[in-house]
C-alpha positions as CSV (number, residue, x, y, z in Angstrom):
1,M,10.4,16.6,31.2
2,V,6.7,16.2,31.3
3,L,4.9,17.7,34.4
4,R,1.8,15.9,35.7
5,A,-0.7,17.4,38.0
6,R,-3.4,15.4,39.6
7,G,-6.3,14.9,37.1
8,Y,-4.3,16.5,34.3
9,D,-3.3,14.7,31.1
10,P,-0.6,16.8,29.4
11,P,-1.6,17.8,25.9
12,V,1.9,17.1,24.6
13,V,1.6,13.3,25.2
14,Q,0.2,11.7,22.1
15,R,-1.6,8.4,22.4
16,Y,-3.0,7.2,19.1
17,V,-4.8,4.2,17.8
18,L,-4.1,2.6,14.4
19,A,-6.5,0.4,12.4
20,E,-7.3,-0.7,8.9
21,L,-10.8,-1.2,7.4
22,D,-11.5,-4.2,5.1
23,S,-11.4,-1.8,2.2
24,G,-7.8,-1.0,2.9
25,M,-8.4,2.5,4.2
26,R,-6.0,3.1,7.2
27,V,-7.3,5.0,10.2
28,V,-5.4,6.8,13.0
29,T,-7.2,8.5,15.9
30,E,-6.2,10.3,19.1
31,R,-8.7,11.2,21.8
32,V,-8.1,14.6,23.5
33,R,-10.2,15.2,26.5
34,G,-11.2,18.6,27.5
35,V,-12.2,19.8,23.9
36,R,-15.5,19.8,22.2
37,S,-14.3,19.5,18.6
38,V,-12.8,17.0,16.3
39,A,-10.1,17.7,13.6
40,I,-10.4,15.1,10.8
41,G,-8.4,14.8,7.6
42,F,-8.7,12.5,4.6
43,W,-5.2,12.1,3.3
44,I,-4.9,10.8,-0.3
45,G,-1.6,9.5,-1.7
46,A,-1.9,11.6,-4.8
47,G,0.2,14.6,-5.5
48,S,1.8,16.4,-8.5
49,R,4.7,13.9,-8.7
50,D,2.2,11.1,-9.3
51,E,0.8,12.7,-12.5
52,R,1.8,11.9,-16.1
53,N,2.9,14.8,-18.2
54,A,-0.4,14.9,-20.0
55,K,-2.2,15.3,-16.7
56,A,0.1,17.7,-14.9
57,G,-2.0,19.6,-12.4
58,A,-4.8,17.0,-12.2
59,S,-4.3,16.4,-8.4
60,H,-4.8,20.1,-7.7
61,F,-7.6,20.5,-10.1
62,I,-9.5,17.5,-8.6
63,E,-9.0,19.1,-5.1
64,H,-10.9,22.1,-6.3
65,L,-13.6,20.0,-8.0
66,L,-14.3,18.0,-4.8
67,F,-16.1,21.1,-3.5
68,K,-18.3,21.5,-6.6
69,G,-20.8,18.8,-5.8
70,S,-21.0,15.1,-5.1
71,S,-23.6,12.3,-5.5
72,N,-25.6,13.4,-2.5
73,Y,-24.7,17.0,-2.0
74,S,-24.6,20.0,-4.3
75,A,-21.8,22.6,-4.0
76,H,-24.1,25.0,-2.2
77,E,-25.2,22.3,0.2
78,I,-21.6,21.4,1.1
79,A,-20.8,25.1,1.8
80,S,-24.1,25.6,3.7
81,I,-23.7,22.6,5.9
82,F,-20.3,23.5,7.2
83,D,-21.3,27.2,7.6
84,R,-24.2,26.0,9.8
85,L,-21.8,23.8,11.8
86,G,-19.6,26.7,12.4
87,G,-16.7,24.5,11.3
88,E,-13.8,24.6,9.0
89,L,-13.6,22.7,5.7
90,N,-10.7,23.0,3.4
91,A,-8.2,21.1,1.3
92,A,-4.6,21.3,0.0
93,T,-2.4,19.6,-2.5
94,S,1.3,19.0,-2.3
95,R,3.8,17.2,-4.4
96,E,3.1,13.9,-2.7
97,N,-0.5,14.0,-1.3
98,T,-3.8,15.7,-1.2
99,V,-5.7,16.3,2.0
100,V,-9.4,17.3,2.7
101,Y,-9.7,18.4,6.3
102,A,-12.3,19.8,8.6
103,R,-12.7,20.8,12.2
104,V,-16.2,20.5,13.6
105,P,-18.1,20.2,16.9
106,D,-17.8,16.7,18.3
107,D,-21.6,16.1,18.0
108,K,-21.6,16.9,14.3
109,L,-18.9,14.5,13.4
110,E,-21.3,12.0,11.8
111,L,-22.7,14.6,9.4
112,A,-19.2,15.9,8.6
113,I,-18.0,12.4,7.7
114,D,-21.0,11.7,5.5
115,V,-20.4,14.9,3.5
116,I,-16.6,14.5,3.2
117,T,-16.7,10.9,2.2
118,D,-19.2,11.9,-0.5
119,M,-16.9,14.6,-1.7
120,V,-13.8,12.4,-1.7
121,Y,-15.3,9.3,-3.2
122,T,-18.2,10.4,-5.5
123,P,-17.4,13.9,-6.9
124,L,-19.6,14.8,-9.9
125,F,-16.8,16.9,-11.5
126,A,-19.6,19.5,-12.0
127,E,-19.0,23.1,-13.1
128,L,-15.8,21.9,-14.8
129,D,-15.3,24.9,-17.0
130,A,-16.1,27.4,-14.3
131,E,-13.6,25.8,-11.9
132,R,-11.1,25.4,-14.7
133,A,-11.2,29.2,-15.0
134,V,-10.7,29.6,-11.3
135,V,-7.5,27.4,-11.4
136,L,-6.2,29.3,-14.4
137,E,-6.7,32.5,-12.3
138,E,-4.8,30.8,-9.5
139,I,-1.9,30.0,-11.8
140,A,-1.9,33.6,-13.1
141,M,-1.9,34.8,-9.5
142,Y,1.2,32.7,-8.7
143,E,3.0,34.0,-11.8
144,D,2.2,37.5,-10.7
145,T,3.6,36.9,-7.2
146,P,7.4,36.5,-7.7
147,Q,8.1,35.6,-4.1
148,E,5.9,32.5,-4.6
149,Y,6.6,31.7,-8.3
150,V,10.4,31.7,-7.8
151,H,9.9,28.5,-5.7
152,D,8.4,26.8,-8.7
153,L,11.3,27.9,-10.8
154,I,13.9,26.5,-8.3
155,A,12.1,23.2,-8.1
156,E,12.3,22.9,-11.9
157,A,16.0,23.9,-11.7
158,V,16.8,21.3,-9.1
159,F,14.7,18.4,-10.4
160,G,14.6,19.2,-14.1
161,R,12.0,17.2,-16.1
162,H,11.2,14.9,-13.2
163,P,7.6,15.4,-11.9
164,L,9.0,16.9,-8.6
165,G,10.1,19.8,-10.8
166,R,6.6,20.7,-11.9
167,P,4.4,23.3,-10.1
168,V,1.8,21.7,-7.9
169,V,-0.9,24.1,-9.2
170,G,-0.5,22.8,-12.7
171,E,0.4,24.3,-16.1
172,A,-2.1,26.6,-17.9
173,S,-1.8,24.8,-21.2
174,I,-2.8,21.5,-19.7
175,I,-5.5,22.8,-17.4
176,Q,-7.1,24.6,-20.3
177,S,-7.6,21.3,-22.2
178,I,-7.7,18.4,-19.7
179,S,-11.0,16.6,-20.0
180,R,-13.6,15.4,-17.5
181,R,-12.8,11.8,-18.6
182,S,-9.1,12.2,-17.8
183,L,-9.8,13.7,-14.4
184,A,-12.3,10.9,-13.6
185,S,-9.8,8.3,-14.7
186,Y,-7.1,9.8,-12.5
187,H,-9.5,10.0,-9.6
188,R,-10.5,6.4,-9.8
189,A,-6.9,5.3,-9.8
190,M,-5.7,7.4,-6.9
191,Y,-8.7,7.9,-4.6
192,A,-9.2,4.1,-3.9
193,P,-9.6,3.4,-0.2
194,G,-6.2,1.6,-0.1
195,N,-4.5,4.9,-0.9
196,V,-6.4,6.9,1.7
197,V,-5.6,7.6,5.3
198,V,-8.2,9.1,7.7
199,A,-6.7,10.9,10.8
200,A,-8.9,12.3,13.5
201,V,-8.0,14.0,16.8
202,G,-10.3,15.5,19.4
203,N,-13.2,14.4,21.5
204,L,-14.1,11.2,19.7
205,E,-14.3,7.4,20.2
206,H,-12.2,5.3,17.9
207,D,-14.7,2.5,17.5
208,R,-17.5,4.9,16.7
209,L,-15.4,6.6,14.0
210,M,-14.6,3.1,12.5
211,D,-18.3,2.3,12.3
212,L,-19.0,5.6,10.6
213,L,-16.2,5.1,8.1
214,E,-17.3,1.5,7.5
215,D,-20.8,2.7,6.7
216,A,-19.4,5.2,4.2
217,G,-17.1,2.6,2.6
218,N,-19.6,1.6,0.0
219,K,-19.2,5.0,-1.7
220,A,-15.7,4.2,-2.7
221,A,-14.8,2.3,-5.9
222,E,-12.3,-0.5,-5.7
223,G,-8.8,0.3,-6.9
224,P,-5.1,-0.4,-6.2
225,R,-4.2,-0.8,-2.6
226,R,-1.3,1.7,-2.7
227,P,-0.1,2.7,-6.1
228,I,3.7,2.4,-6.5
229,R,5.4,5.7,-6.9
230,S,8.3,5.9,-9.4
231,P,11.4,6.8,-7.4
232,L,13.9,9.5,-8.3
233,V,16.8,7.3,-9.1
234,R,19.3,10.1,-9.6
235,A,19.0,13.8,-9.4
236,P,19.8,15.7,-12.6
237,A,22.7,18.1,-12.8
238,P,22.1,21.5,-11.2
239,G,20.0,23.8,-13.3
240,L,19.5,27.5,-13.9
241,R,16.1,29.3,-14.4
242,F,15.3,33.0,-14.9
243,Q,12.2,34.9,-15.7
244,Q,12.5,38.5,-16.8
245,K,9.9,40.7,-15.1
246,R,9.7,44.3,-14.3
247,T,10.1,44.1,-10.6
248,E,11.7,46.5,-8.1
249,Q,13.6,43.6,-6.5
250,Y,15.3,40.4,-7.7
251,H,13.7,37.3,-6.2
252,V,16.3,34.6,-6.0
253,C,16.6,31.0,-4.7
254,L,19.6,28.8,-4.4
255,A,18.8,25.2,-3.7
256,A,20.0,21.6,-4.0
257,P,18.5,18.1,-3.6
258,G,18.1,17.2,0.1
259,I,17.3,14.1,2.0
260,A,14.3,11.8,2.2
261,R,11.6,11.9,4.8
262,S,12.7,8.6,6.3
263,D,16.4,9.7,6.6
264,R,17.4,10.1,10.3
265,R,19.4,13.1,9.3
266,R,16.2,15.0,8.8
267,F,16.7,16.3,12.4
268,V,20.1,17.6,11.4
269,V,18.6,19.3,8.3
270,S,16.0,21.0,10.5
271,L,18.7,22.4,12.8
272,L,20.8,23.5,9.8
273,D,17.7,25.3,8.5
274,A,17.2,27.0,11.8
275,I,20.8,28.1,12.1
276,L,21.3,29.3,8.6
277,G,18.0,31.1,7.9
278,G,15.0,29.7,9.7
279,S,14.6,32.3,12.5
280,A,15.2,35.9,13.5
281,S,18.5,35.0,15.1
282,S,19.7,32.9,12.2
283,R,22.8,33.8,10.3
284,L,21.3,35.0,7.0
285,F,18.6,37.1,8.8
286,Q,21.2,38.8,11.0
287,E,24.0,39.2,8.4
288,I,21.8,40.3,5.4
289,R,18.9,42.1,7.0
290,E,19.9,43.2,10.4
291,K,23.6,44.1,9.9
292,R,23.6,45.2,6.3
293,G,20.0,46.2,5.6
294,M,20.1,44.6,2.2
295,A,16.8,42.7,2.3
296,Y,13.5,42.7,4.0
297,S,12.8,39.0,3.3
298,V,15.5,36.3,3.5
299,Y,15.1,32.8,4.7
300,T,16.0,29.1,4.2
301,F,13.7,26.2,3.5
302,A,13.9,22.4,3.6
303,S,11.4,19.8,2.3
304,Q,11.5,16.0,2.5
305,Y,9.8,13.6,0.1
306,T,9.6,9.9,-0.2
307,D,13.0,9.4,-1.8
308,T,14.7,12.8,-1.8
309,G,14.3,16.3,-0.6
310,Q,15.2,19.9,-1.3
311,V,17.2,22.5,0.7
312,G,17.8,26.1,-0.2
313,L,17.5,29.8,0.5
314,Y,15.4,32.7,-0.7
315,V,16.3,36.4,-0.8
316,A,14.5,39.4,-2.3
317,T,16.7,42.5,-2.8
318,R,17.4,45.4,-5.1
319,E,19.8,45.1,-8.0
320,D,22.6,47.0,-6.2
321,N,22.6,44.5,-3.3
322,L,22.1,41.2,-5.3
323,R,25.7,40.2,-5.7
324,E,26.6,40.9,-2.1
325,C,23.6,39.1,-0.8
326,L,24.5,35.9,-2.6
327,D,28.2,36.3,-1.5
328,V,27.2,36.6,2.1
329,A,24.8,33.6,1.9
330,V,27.6,31.4,0.4
331,E,30.1,32.7,3.0
332,Q,27.8,31.6,5.8
333,I,27.1,28.2,4.3
334,L,30.9,27.6,3.9
335,D,31.5,28.9,7.4
336,I,29.0,26.4,8.9
337,A,30.4,23.6,6.8
338,S,33.9,24.4,8.1
339,G,32.7,23.7,11.6
340,N,32.8,27.3,12.7
341,M,29.7,27.1,14.9
342,S,29.4,27.6,18.6
343,S,27.6,25.2,21.0
344,D,25.4,28.1,22.1
345,E,24.3,28.6,18.4
346,L,23.3,25.0,18.1
347,E,21.6,24.9,21.5
348,R,19.5,28.0,20.6
349,A,18.4,26.2,17.4
350,K,17.5,23.1,19.3
351,D,15.5,25.0,21.9
352,N,13.7,26.8,19.0
353,L,12.8,23.6,17.2
354,K,11.7,21.7,20.4
355,S,9.6,24.6,21.5
356,R,7.9,25.0,18.2
357,I,7.1,21.3,18.2
358,M,5.7,21.5,21.8
359,L,3.6,24.5,21.0
360,S,2.2,22.9,17.8
361,M,0.9,19.9,19.9
362,E,-1.6,22.2,21.6
363,S,-3.6,22.3,18.4
364,T,-5.8,19.3,17.5
365,S,-5.5,20.3,13.8
366,N,-1.7,20.1,14.0
367,R,-1.8,16.8,15.8
368,M,-4.1,15.4,13.2
369,S,-1.8,16.6,10.4
370,R,1.2,15.0,12.1
371,L,-0.5,11.7,12.3
372,G,-2.1,11.8,8.9
373,K,0.9,12.9,7.0
374,S,3.1,10.3,8.7
375,L,0.8,7.5,7.9
376,I,0.1,8.5,4.3
377,T,3.9,8.8,3.7
378,N,4.7,5.6,5.5
379,T,6.9,7.5,8.0
380,E,7.3,6.2,11.5
381,I,5.2,8.1,14.0
382,L,7.7,9.1,16.6
383,S,6.8,9.9,20.2
384,L,7.5,13.4,21.4
385,A,10.1,12.0,23.8
386,R,11.8,10.3,20.8
387,I,11.8,13.5,18.7
388,I,13.3,15.5,21.6
389,A,16.0,12.9,22.0
390,E,16.8,12.9,18.3
391,V,17.1,16.7,18.3
392,D,19.2,16.7,21.4
393,A,21.6,14.1,19.9
394,V,22.5,16.3,17.0
395,T,26.1,17.6,17.2
396,T,27.9,20.6,15.6
397,E,30.0,18.1,13.6
398,A,26.8,16.6,12.1
399,V,25.4,20.0,11.1
400,A,28.7,21.0,9.6
401,E,29.1,17.7,7.6
402,L,25.6,18.0,6.2
403,A,26.0,21.6,5.3
404,G,29.1,20.8,3.3
405,L,27.4,17.8,1.7
406,L,24.1,19.3,0.7
407,L,24.9,22.9,0.1
408,A,28.3,22.7,-1.6
409,P,28.5,25.4,-4.3
410,E,28.9,22.9,-7.1
411,R,25.5,21.2,-6.1
412,L,23.5,24.4,-6.1
413,S,20.9,25.3,-8.6
414,A,19.7,28.9,-9.0
415,A,16.4,30.5,-10.0
416,G,15.5,34.2,-10.2
417,I,12.9,36.7,-11.2
418,G,13.8,40.3,-12.0
419,P,14.3,42.9,-14.7
420,R,17.8,41.9,-16.1
421,Q,19.1,38.4,-16.6
422,D,22.7,39.5,-17.1
423,R,22.8,41.0,-13.5
424,F,21.3,37.8,-12.1
425,L,23.9,35.7,-14.0
426,K,26.8,37.8,-12.8
427,A,25.7,37.4,-9.2
428,V,25.2,33.6,-9.5
429,E,28.5,33.2,-11.3
430,R,30.4,34.3,-8.2
431,V,28.6,31.5,-6.3
432,T,28.9,28.7,-8.8
433,P,30.8,29.5,-12.0
434,T,30.3,26.1,-13.5
435,L,26.5,26.4,-13.3
436,V,26.5,29.6,-15.4
437,A,29.1,28.2,-17.8
438,R,27.0,25.0,-18.3
439,A,23.9,27.1,-19.0
440,A,25.7,29.2,-21.6
441,A,27.2,26.2,-23.4
């Protein structure tokens, strides 16, 4: 239910405007009254899955280089301008897109757009070797952080040689040698206006923003409207990955292919995630951490991509607890899949999910991200009422069915980081004997 007081426009109601420039760039805006800022993001349909093997890591490397100077602004000028604005400027790369985003005072939007469009469309690829060294340090940092790096290992175990199985940050051997020419070629192909979405939320006028973007359009080079992404026709057989490292704990992921972003069952997956390991009252948190004290960090995760997804769990524990942790995890998966789930458990998960969505809508940056990500991935932008209805419609039977389908032991891949591979394999073998047997063959 949405409450309306006189003169009050509830922040949870999202009213947006869609448009497309002659260049092919798509624009989505939402005006939020009562704020003096604008959150704006340039979403590019270029992620690690779009790279050829010889350019693995190019999307992330280019994201770094966008800040190192453009045709009209040096790296220092870019940093100084946004410092003076008191605003935020940042970027991120994922498996399917790159985003450059900012949050600035509403009266500084024109300057912010001029700088960001210059960064996005006309980077100089300056200071290449210095930034190459920074990215190599970032790769080393991930490899030194087992709770992060194990997620790259599980992606490789689940997706094998498909680009979805590669680390977004790139591989050191390629980053060390990739040339300016290769980066510029990839940039021209992927940063064409037809592969860019601009999302803006805050105190702004849609028509004014369109004029500003139209003026900046001559900076962009022509290119393909929206490059066609090669689909994952069939997921490979479950895989096994292990990296030996002198750690106090074993860092372990079990995961399997999930569902696509456009699949209506994504609401079921979100609730399965919440029930199994996505909150403090979830089964894995309660059974492994609270009742048995066998782990400090244990949780589940779910990602959706254009044509597939990933679902899984992570746990970090000492060697003595490893086998039992995985046993408990699989017991809980099978228990949910058998339908042993109370209506109260499902309702608690629904309330958690709906409340988190409602709270996120109070942030202009979150609202911008929701719009931009939906549009760049060609996902329907659902109203809040529709999302709530979809969540409320999920049944215990649907959650049980999907748990049994996605997280069946024979579908699980495994990845681990720790001091002894034999201990890791013994623990995984109890979960899925065929996986260990196949790896040993």
